[in-house]
C-alpha positions, 0 to 999 in steps of 0.5 A, spaced: 247 836 753 246 830 753 250 824 756 255 820 752 254 812 752 250 812 758 249 805 761 241 803 759 241 798 765 240 804 769 234 806 766 230 800 765 227 796 770 230 789 767 236 793 769 240 791 763 242 794 757 248 797 754 250 805 752 246 809 748 250 814 744 246 819 747 241 820 753 238 827 756 232 827 759 226 832 758 221 835 762 215 838 758 213 838 751 216 842 748 223 840 750 220 833 748 219 836 740 225 840 741 230 833 742 225 829 738 226 835 732 233 836 732 234 827 732 230 828 725 235 833 722 241 830 724 238 823 722 239 820 728 235 813 731 231 816 737 227 813 742 223 816 746 222 812 754 218 812 760 220 809 766 223 803 762 219 799 764 218 795 758 223 795 755 229 790 754 235 793 750 241 790 748 247 789 751 251 792 745 246 798 747 242 803 742 245 807 736 242 813 737 239 818 742 234 816 747 230 821 751 227 819 757 220 822 758 219 826 765 213 830 762 209 830 769 204 835 768 197 833 769 189 837 770 183 835 772 176 837 768 171 836 775 165 837 770 166 832 765 170 828 770 176 828 764 183 828 766 189 831 762 195 828 763 203 829 759 205 822 756 211 822 761 206 822 768 206 815 771 201 811 770 200 809 777 201 816 780 195 817 776 191 812 778 192 815 785 190 822 784 184 820 780 181 816 785 182 821 791 179 825 788 172 821 785 174 819 778 173 812 777 176 808 771 183 808 772 184 803 779 186 796 775 193 801 773 195 802 781 201 798 780 203 798 774 210 802 773 210 806 766 207 811 764 201 814 760 205 815 754 208 807 755 201 805 757 197 808 750 204 804 746 202 798 749 195 800 751 197 797 758 191 793 762 189 789 768 183 787 771 178 787 766 181 796 764 185 798 760 188 804 757 182 803 751 177 804 755 179 811 757 182 814 752 179 820 748 184 823 745 192 823 744 196 829 742 202 827 738 208 830 734 208 827 728 213 825 722 212 831 718 214 835 725 206 837 726 203 837 733 197 834 732 190 830 736 189 823 734 182 819 736 180 812 739 179 810 733 186 813 730 190 809 735 188 802 733 188 799 740 188 793 741 190 787 745 197 790 748 198 794 742 197 800 739 198 804 732 205 806 735 207 799 735 207 798 727 212 800 723 209 806 719 208 810 726 215 808 730 216 815 728 211 819 733 212 821 738 206 821 744 206 828 747 200 828 752 192 824 753 185 826 754 181 820 759 175 820 760 173 817 767 166 817 771 164 819 777 165 815 784 166 814 791 173 815 793 172 810 799 170 804 794 176 807 789 181 806 795 177 799 798 178 796 790 186 799 790 187 796 796 185 790 793 188 790 786 195 793 790 194 786 794 192 781 788 198 785 784 203 784 789 201 776 791 201 774 784 207 778 781 215 777 783 219 782 785 226 782 783 227 786 777 223 784 770 220 787 765 212 785 767 209 780 762 214 777 756 209 775 752 201 776 750 196 771 752 194 767 746 187 767 744 183 763 749 189 761 753 194 763 759 202 765 756 204 763 763 200 756 764 202 753 757 210 756 760 209 752 766 206 746 763 212 746 759 216 745 764 219 751 764 217 755 770 224 756 774 228 755 768 235 759 768 240 762 762 245 765 767 242 770 771 236 770 768 230 766 770 223 764 768 219 766 774 218 761 780 212 765 782 209 767 775 212 763 769 209 769 764 215 773 767 223 773 766 226 776 773 234 778 772 237 774 778 242 780 780 247 780 773 243 778 768 246 781 762 240 782 755 243 776 752 240 771 757 233 773 757 233 774 749 236 766 750 230 764 755 224 768 750 227 764 744 228 757 748 220 759 750 218 760 743 220 753 741 219 749 746 211 752 746 211 751 739 213 744 739 209 741 745 203 746 743 202 749 736 203 756 740 206 761 737 207 766 742 207 774 741 212 779 745 208 783 750 215 787 751 220 791 746 227 789 744 230 795 743 237 796 740 243 793 737 242 785 737 249 780 737 245 777 730 245 784 727 239 785 728 237 792 729 231 795 733 
């Protein structure tokens, strides 16, 4: 049975967020399909989340069913250097496993805390690599309740976006993905991942966050603009623009989602006024917000 009124602050990297009406954890694709279909039959809004690393959940929570995806199976094909992974597999875990096997292409993900499914939704990337470079097929449960495969073209993978962030595709559930990698020396891959991990630790804050809040505008860097606007270190309540990296908003300990959301609004307004730049969110707002807006 699902939990009722489960605080989502327990399940998100921001450590903020109100209760979900219903909350459950699944361990395989069959369970995921079952819960999604049931939610549709009951006309319950359904949110599928991985590790909650790219979400800002409203203080009022989520009205409906939240399904945490813990489907963790993956398999290798040594002939073609391909990997089949369920959507709940942590992308950093798969990065380590593929490198240890001599598969190159996913090393950039060593410090990314989300899952394969979440990485596809946002076309995650770093160090000049991204999911778009690797994904060859994605299996989904579509809005008609059918399991089908999507090609790279159908995924519409762009800069920190995909078809799954479009309103028309919000009801689709990612089940698994097939990734195509390349052979490489395990020692070369090990050294590369150590270098990437070191750079990430040097540049990124350690306090609770959801990673980069804003997409970089074309030809610019959101963090640099925020810093030039004098907002680095700016705090509202217990939410703060990180002094270490200005495109991160961190939870100093007891932040509310409203604190983070107000800081987001302030940054956007300030950069629009100063630089005529409209920032787009990289993180996703979820739940029931105080202004009556529902995501």
